C-alpha positions as CSV (number, residue, x, y, z in Angstrom):
1,M,15.2,11.9,-8.6
2,D,12.2,14.2,-8.3
3,A,12.6,17.9,-7.5
4,R,11.4,17.6,-3.9
5,H,13.8,14.8,-3.1
6,L,16.6,16.6,-4.9
7,L,16.1,19.8,-2.8
8,T,15.9,17.8,0.4
9,S,19.2,16.0,-0.5
10,V,20.9,19.3,-1.3
11,F,19.7,20.8,2.0
12,T,21.0,17.8,3.9
13,V,24.4,18.0,2.3
14,L,24.8,21.8,2.8
15,S,23.6,21.5,6.4
16,A,26.2,18.9,7.4
17,P,29.4,19.9,9.3
18,P,32.6,19.8,7.2
19,G,33.7,16.6,8.8
20,E,30.4,14.8,7.9
21,I,29.6,16.2,4.5
22,L,30.8,13.3,2.4
23,A,28.1,10.9,3.8
24,P,25.1,12.9,2.6
25,L,26.9,13.8,-0.6
26,S,27.5,10.0,-1.2
27,R,23.8,9.5,-0.8
28,M,22.9,12.2,-3.2
29,L,25.4,11.0,-5.8
30,A,24.5,7.3,-5.5
31,D,21.8,7.3,-8.2
32,V,23.7,9.6,-10.5
33,V,27.2,8.2,-10.3
34,P,27.2,4.8,-8.5
35,H,30.4,4.6,-6.5
36,R,32.4,2.6,-4.0
37,A,34.1,5.5,-2.3
38,L,34.5,9.3,-2.2
39,A,37.6,11.2,-1.3
40,M,38.1,15.0,-1.0
41,L,41.2,17.2,-0.7
42,T,40.7,20.8,0.3
43,G,42.8,23.7,1.4
44,D,40.0,25.3,3.4
45,C,39.7,22.6,6.2
46,A,43.0,23.3,8.0
47,R,43.1,20.4,10.4
48,H,41.9,17.6,8.2
49,P,42.2,18.6,4.5
50,M,41.7,15.0,3.3
51,R,38.5,13.1,4.0
52,T,37.1,9.8,2.7
53,H,33.8,7.9,2.8
54,G,32.8,4.5,1.5
55,Q,34.1,1.0,1.5
56,A,36.8,0.6,4.2
57,A,39.0,-1.4,1.9
58,L,39.4,1.7,-0.2
59,T,39.0,4.6,2.3
60,E,41.6,3.2,4.7
61,R,44.2,3.0,1.9
62,I,43.6,6.1,-0.2
63,T,46.4,8.6,0.5
64,S,46.7,12.4,0.2
65,T,49.7,11.9,-2.1
66,E,47.5,9.9,-4.6
67,L,44.9,12.6,-4.5
68,A,47.4,15.4,-5.0
69,R,48.8,13.5,-8.0
70,L,45.4,13.0,-9.5
71,G,44.5,16.6,-8.9
72,S,47.4,17.8,-11.0
73,R,45.7,16.1,-14.0
74,V,42.3,17.7,-13.5
75,D,41.3,21.1,-14.9
76,V,39.1,23.3,-12.7
77,G,35.5,23.0,-13.9
78,V,36.1,20.1,-16.3
79,P,35.2,16.7,-14.8
80,W,37.9,14.1,-15.5
81,F,37.2,10.4,-15.9
82,G,39.9,7.7,-16.2
83,T,42.2,5.3,-14.4
84,A,44.4,6.5,-11.6
85,P,46.4,5.0,-8.7
86,L,44.0,5.0,-5.7
87,A,44.3,2.8,-2.6
88,G,47.5,1.4,-4.1
89,E,46.0,0.1,-7.3
90,P,44.8,1.5,-10.7
91,R,41.1,2.3,-10.4
92,Q,38.5,4.0,-12.4
93,A,37.5,7.4,-11.0
94,L,35.6,10.6,-11.7
95,A,37.6,13.6,-10.4
96,I,36.2,17.2,-10.1
97,A,38.2,20.3,-9.2
98,T,36.7,23.6,-8.2
99,T,37.8,26.9,-6.9
100,P,34.9,29.1,-5.7
101,P,35.7,32.7,-4.9
102,D,37.6,33.3,-1.7
103,T,38.5,29.6,-1.3
104,S,41.6,27.6,-1.6
105,G,40.0,25.1,-4.0
106,A,38.9,21.5,-3.5
107,L,39.1,18.2,-5.3
108,L,36.5,15.4,-5.2
109,V,37.4,11.9,-6.4
110,I,34.6,9.4,-6.9
111,V,35.8,5.8,-7.2
112,T,33.1,4.5,-9.5
113,A,31.3,1.2,-9.1
114,E,30.6,0.6,-12.8
115,A,32.9,0.0,-15.7
116,L,31.0,2.3,-18.0
117,P,32.0,6.0,-17.7
118,P,29.3,8.4,-16.3
119,S,27.3,10.2,-18.9
120,E,28.1,13.8,-19.7
121,A,24.8,14.9,-17.9
122,A,25.9,12.9,-14.8
123,R,29.3,14.5,-14.8
124,E,27.9,18.0,-15.2
125,L,25.4,17.5,-12.4
126,A,28.1,16.1,-10.1
127,R,30.3,19.1,-10.9
128,R,27.6,21.6,-10.0
129,W,26.9,19.8,-6.7
130,W,30.6,19.8,-5.9
131,D,30.8,23.5,-6.5
132,L,28.1,24.1,-3.9
133,V,29.5,21.7,-1.4
134,S,33.1,23.0,-1.6
135,L,31.9,26.5,-1.1
136,Q,30.0,25.4,2.0
137,V,33.1,23.5,3.3
138,A,35.1,26.7,3.0
139,E,32.4,28.8,4.8
140,R,32.0,26.3,7.6
141,A,35.7,26.0,8.1
142,A,36.0,29.7,8.5
143,N,33.1,29.9,11.0
144,Q,33.4,26.8,13.1
145,T,31.5,26.2,16.3
146,P,33.1,24.7,19.5
147,S,31.8,21.3,18.6
148,A,33.2,21.5,15.1
149,F,36.6,22.4,16.6
150,A,36.4,19.4,18.8
151,S,35.4,17.2,15.9
152,N,38.4,18.3,14.0
153,R,40.7,17.3,16.9
154,F,38.9,13.9,17.3
155,V,39.1,13.0,13.6
156,A,42.9,12.5,14.0
157,S,46.0,14.4,13.4
158,E,46.7,14.7,9.7
159,R,50.3,14.6,10.6
160,T,50.0,11.2,12.1
161,R,48.1,9.9,9.1
162,A,50.8,11.2,6.8
163,I,53.4,9.4,8.8
164,A,51.4,6.1,8.5
165,E,50.9,6.6,4.8
166,L,54.6,7.3,4.2
167,T,55.7,4.4,6.3
168,E,53.5,2.0,4.3
169,A,54.5,3.6,1.0
170,H,58.2,3.5,1.6
171,S,58.2,0.0,3.1
172,A,56.8,-1.0,-0.3
173,T,59.5,1.0,-2.0
174,L,62.3,-0.6,0.0
175,T,60.9,-4.0,-0.7
176,S,60.8,-3.2,-4.5
177,I,64.4,-2.0,-4.4
178,L,65.6,-5.1,-2.6
179,G,63.6,-7.2,-5.0
180,A,65.4,-5.6,-8.0
181,L,68.8,-5.9,-6.5
182,R,68.3,-9.5,-5.6
183,S,66.6,-10.5,-8.8
184,P,68.4,-13.3,-10.6
185,G,66.8,-12.2,-13.9
186,L,68.5,-8.8,-13.9
187,D,72.2,-8.0,-14.6
188,D,74.0,-5.7,-12.2
189,A,73.7,-2.6,-14.3
190,T,69.9,-3.1,-14.9
191,A,69.4,-3.9,-11.2
192,R,71.2,-0.7,-10.2
193,T,69.3,1.4,-12.7
194,T,65.9,0.0,-11.6
195,A,66.7,0.5,-7.9
196,T,67.9,4.0,-8.5
197,G,64.7,4.9,-10.4
198,L,62.5,3.5,-7.5
199,A,64.5,5.5,-4.9
200,V,64.2,8.8,-6.9
201,A,60.5,8.3,-7.3
202,A,60.1,7.6,-3.5
203,L,62.1,10.8,-2.6
204,I,59.9,12.9,-4.9
205,D,56.7,11.4,-3.2
206,L,58.2,12.0,0.2
207,R,58.9,15.7,-0.4
208,A,55.5,16.3,-2.0
209,A,53.6,14.6,0.8
210,T,55.7,16.4,3.5
211,D,55.1,19.8,1.9
212,L,51.4,19.1,1.5
213,D,51.0,18.0,5.1
214,R,52.9,20.9,6.6
215,S,51.1,23.5,4.4
216,L,47.6,22.2,5.3
217,T,47.9,21.1,8.9
218,E,50.4,23.5,10.6
219,E,51.3,27.1,10.8
220,S,54.3,28.7,12.4
221,A,53.3,30.5,15.6
222,G,54.7,33.8,14.2
223,A,52.8,33.6,10.9
224,A,49.6,32.6,12.8
225,F,49.9,35.6,15.1
226,D,50.6,38.0,12.2
227,R,47.3,36.9,10.6
228,L,45.6,37.8,13.9
229,A,47.3,41.2,14.0
230,D,46.0,42.0,10.5
231,K,42.5,41.5,11.8
232,L,42.9,43.3,15.1
233,L,44.6,46.5,14.1
234,P,41.7,48.0,12.2
235,L,39.5,47.6,15.3
236,T,41.2,50.4,17.1
237,R,42.7,52.4,14.2
238,Y,40.1,55.2,14.7
239,S,39.6,55.0,18.4
240,E,41.4,56.3,21.5
241,V,42.2,52.7,22.7
242,S,45.8,51.7,22.4
243,L,46.2,48.1,21.2
244,E,49.5,46.3,22.1
245,L,50.3,43.0,20.4
246,A,53.0,40.7,21.8
247,G,53.7,37.9,19.5
248,P,55.4,34.6,20.4
249,R,59.1,34.6,21.0
250,E,59.5,31.3,19.2
251,R,58.0,32.4,15.9
252,E,59.0,29.3,14.0
253,R,57.4,26.9,16.5
254,A,54.8,24.8,14.6
255,V,51.2,25.1,15.7
256,P,48.3,22.9,14.5
257,A,46.2,25.0,12.2
258,D,42.9,24.3,14.1
259,V,44.6,25.5,17.3
260,A,45.7,28.7,15.6
261,N,42.2,29.3,14.3
262,A,40.8,28.8,17.8
263,A,43.4,31.1,19.3
264,R,42.6,33.8,16.9
265,A,38.9,33.4,17.6
266,V,39.6,33.8,21.4
267,V,41.6,36.9,21.0
268,R,39.2,38.6,18.5
269,S,36.2,37.9,20.6
270,A,37.9,39.0,23.9
271,V,39.1,42.3,22.4
272,L,35.6,43.1,20.9
273,T,34.0,42.3,24.2
274,M,36.4,44.5,26.1
275,L,35.9,47.4,23.6
276,D,32.1,47.2,24.2
277,Q,32.6,48.0,27.9
278,G,33.7,51.6,27.3
279,G,36.2,53.3,29.6
280,I,39.1,51.4,28.0
281,G,42.4,53.1,27.4
282,R,44.7,50.1,26.6
283,I,44.3,46.5,25.6
284,R,47.3,44.1,25.4
285,A,47.1,40.7,23.6
286,G,49.8,38.1,23.5
287,W,50.6,34.6,22.6
288,E,53.3,32.2,23.9
289,A,54.0,28.7,22.4
290,A,55.4,26.3,25.0
291,D,56.3,22.7,24.5
292,S,52.8,21.3,24.8
293,E,50.4,24.2,24.8
294,L,49.7,27.6,23.4
295,R,49.1,30.3,26.0
296,I,46.9,33.3,25.3
297,S,46.5,36.4,27.3
298,V,44.2,39.5,26.6
299,R,44.2,42.2,29.3
300,D,42.5,45.7,29.5
301,D,42.7,48.6,31.9
302,G,38.9,49.1,32.0
303,P,36.3,49.0,34.7
304,G,36.9,45.3,35.5
305,T,33.2,44.4,35.4
306,L,33.3,41.6,32.8
307,A,31.8,38.3,34.0
308,A,32.6,34.8,33.0
309,D,28.9,34.2,32.2
310,T,28.9,36.9,29.5
311,F,27.5,35.2,26.4
312,V,30.6,35.8,24.3
313,L,33.0,34.7,27.0
314,H,30.8,31.7,27.8
315,R,30.9,30.6,24.2
316,L,34.7,31.1,24.1
317,A,35.0,28.9,27.2
318,E,33.0,26.2,25.4
319,L,35.3,26.5,22.4
320,V,38.4,26.2,24.5
321,D,37.0,23.3,26.5
322,A,36.1,21.5,23.3
323,L,39.8,21.5,22.4
324,G,40.9,20.2,25.8
325,G,42.1,23.6,27.0
326,E,41.1,26.0,29.8
327,L,39.9,29.6,29.8
328,T,39.8,31.9,32.9
329,I,38.4,35.4,33.4
330,D,40.0,37.6,36.1
331,A,38.0,40.9,36.6
332,V,39.0,43.3,39.3
333,P,36.8,46.4,39.7
334,Q,38.7,49.6,38.6
335,W,41.8,47.6,37.6
336,G,40.6,45.8,34.5
337,T,40.0,42.4,33.1
338,T,42.4,39.6,32.0
339,V,41.3,36.7,29.8
340,T,43.7,33.9,29.7
341,A,43.5,30.6,27.8
342,T,45.7,27.5,27.2
343,L,45.2,25.3,24.2
344,P,47.0,21.9,24.0
345,L,49.2,21.4,20.9
346,T,48.8,17.6,21.0
347,P,45.9,15.8,19.4
348,L,43.0,14.6,21.5
349,E,42.0,10.9,21.4
350,G,38.6,10.4,19.9
351,P,35.9,7.9,20.5
352,R,35.9,4.6,18.7
353,P,33.4,4.4,15.8
354,G,30.4,2.0,16.1
355,P,29.4,-0.5,13.5
356,L,26.8,1.8,11.9
357,D,29.2,4.8,11.7
358,T,30.7,3.4,8.5
359,L,27.3,3.5,6.7
360,N,26.2,6.6,4.7
361,P,22.7,8.0,5.1
362,R,21.3,6.2,2.2
363,E,22.7,2.9,3.4
364,L,21.2,3.5,6.8
365,E,17.8,4.0,5.2
366,V,18.2,0.7,3.3
367,L,19.3,-1.0,6.5
368,Q,16.2,0.3,8.3
369,Q,14.1,-1.3,5.5
370,L,16.0,-4.5,5.9
371,A,15.2,-4.5,9.6
372,L,11.5,-4.5,8.6
373,G,12.0,-7.6,6.5
374,R,11.4,-5.9,3.2
375,R,12.7,-7.2,-0.1
376,N,14.6,-5.3,-2.7
377,R,11.6,-4.4,-4.8
378,Q,9.7,-3.0,-1.8
379,I,12.7,-1.0,-0.6
380,A,13.2,0.4,-4.1
381,E,9.5,1.5,-4.2
382,H,9.7,3.0,-0.7
383,L,12.9,5.0,-1.3
384,H,12.1,5.9,-4.9
385,I,15.3,4.3,-6.3
386,S,15.9,1.3,-8.7
387,E,16.3,-2.3,-7.6
388,H,19.8,-2.3,-9.0
389,T,20.7,0.6,-6.7
390,V,19.2,-1.3,-3.7
391,K,21.3,-4.4,-4.5
392,F,24.4,-2.2,-4.7
393,H,23.6,-0.6,-1.3
394,V,22.8,-4.0,0.3
395,A,26.1,-5.4,-0.8
396,N,27.9,-2.4,0.7
397,I,26.0,-2.8,4.0
398,L,26.9,-6.5,4.3
399,E,30.6,-5.7,3.6
400,K,30.8,-2.7,6.0
401,L,29.0,-4.6,8.8
402,E,31.1,-7.7,8.1
403,V,28.0,-9.9,8.0
404,G,27.0,-12.7,5.6
405,S,23.3,-12.2,5.2
406,R,20.4,-9.7,5.3
407,T,19.1,-11.3,8.5
408,E,22.5,-10.7,10.2
409,A,22.5,-7.1,9.0
410,A,19.0,-6.6,10.4
411,A,20.1,-8.1,13.7
412,V,22.9,-5.6,13.9
413,A,20.5,-2.7,13.2
414,H,18.2,-3.9,16.1
415,T,21.2,-4.4,18.5
416,M,22.5,-0.9,17.8
417,G,19.1,0.7,18.3
418,L,18.5,1.8,14.7
419,A,14.7,2.3,14.6
420,P,13.1,0.8,11.5
421,V,11.1,3.4,9.5
422,A,7.9,2.0,7.9
């Protein structure tokens, strides 16, 4: 990989939103560590801490519990290579853990495509790239745009995914227990011992997965509001404005973490906008968590001249709308301004992915070349990669598109409007 191509690849990865970062990372890693799938687990992406990319047969079955188990075996800054349970079976993988300053840490698991372990140079290069990427993930998660908030909601509720994972895992456990108890080859004592061991292991997995899901995808309403208070109080500490904070009555009510992040952003921005008016003596901010929505209110006693088309308030309206909520501004001259917002606590339904959405950027480039009728050698020369790598990408494309030939793959590209690049 030449320096110019490397810098372009790094820029593409670091420019991607958190929810889409694995696709360009997969492209960048493809020539260094050939792989079948990537999976990441991070504490800095509240709504969706686990993400996967690659072959659907793997990505749809990899679980957060498997990643958490593997993460316990990986030392920060020391790439680990070996065999670990992933997608329900032992698989060879390269795992990298990192904890950049002011982040919660992140784990990258690369399900490798080759039997030989990656070289030390490849492991070190992958580690350095992951350090950069995980730092960017944390930064983007802390400063999300309205569209990014919406993307988090559309990706899916991590809670729902955890339920699906646990249902599948424990169905398998129950089948194993019944198999042991019914086995004609085991005496009663051995059967009971085997069944007990399976049940204990399942309970441990259940508790670990539940704790992980709750800690990464939800906050209590009270704790979320307290975090907001810590950020707001310094704003008026040395001013004459009185800031009143009214936290939710049901402090233990669970709130999706991305909703809590958006709610804090709404209140912070509204308070700062009100302070900029001047002539303010008091600001009151409050939350209330109902059954299906979080209600937010910020009210001042100022001149009442704020308009809904103020840039900051307009951006807040976009953010709230992206989450399926509603924001209103009620400004009465000489009586003050009230900003209210409601945010739904239930996940939004996202659009269905198209056939090409499963392909990473490098695979899309190869598919564009296939659509031009080029052979592997020509594609390799055009993209500055080896023929072996092209073959690997073509095989992935055919599997992901569920087609049997290069011609069929090219037809899908034309049908979906993927423009060939000469």
